[in-house]
C-alpha positions in Angstrom: 117.5 134.3 61.3 116.1 130.9 62.1 114.3 130.4 65.3 115.5 127.7 67.5 113.4 124.6 67.5 112.9 124.9 71.2 111.3 128.3 70.9 109.1 127.3 68.1 107.9 124.3 70.1 107.1 126.5 73.1 105.2 129.0 70.9 103.2 126.2 69.4 102.4 124.7 72.7 101.4 128.0 74.1 99.1 128.6 71.1 97.5 125.2 71.5 96.8 125.7 75.2 95.6 129.3 74.7 93.3 128.8 71.6 92.6 125.1 71.0 92.1 123.6 74.5 88.7 123.5 76.1 89.0 124.1 79.8 86.5 122.7 82.3 84.1 125.1 84.1 84.5 125.6 87.8 81.5 123.3 88.5 83.0 120.5 86.4 86.3 120.9 88.1 84.8 120.8 91.6 82.8 117.6 90.7 85.9 115.9 89.3 87.9 116.8 92.2 85.2 115.4 94.6 85.1 112.2 92.6 88.9 111.8 92.8 88.9 112.4 96.6 86.1 109.9 97.1 87.8 107.3 94.9 91.1 107.8 96.9 89.3 107.3 100.2 87.6 104.2 99.0 90.9 102.7 97.6 92.7 103.7 100.9 90.0 101.9 102.9 90.3 98.8 100.7 94.1 98.8 101.2 93.6 99.2 104.9 91.2 96.2 105.1 93.5 94.1 103.0 96.5 95.0 105.2 94.6 94.1 108.4 93.4 90.7 106.9 97.1 89.9 105.9 98.5 91.1 109.3 95.9 88.9 111.1 96.6 86.0 109.0 100.4 86.3 109.6 99.9 86.6 113.4 97.7 83.4 113.2 100.3 81.5 111.1 103.2 82.5 113.4 101.2 81.7 116.5 100.7 78.0 115.2 104.5 77.5 115.1 105.3 78.5 118.7 
């Protein structure tokens, strides 16, 4: 009896994840997570500053038209 294509694909994916994938160590994982968190905070701060600049610029522009 032929296996379904889906089951074959699932088995192949499992085998690849189980035997062919190199997983990071705990230390590598922690370092990567810290880098991602730091980058996220930096990007959030940049967006905050840009938002404040645009907001102040819009207040200035609208105050000239009153």
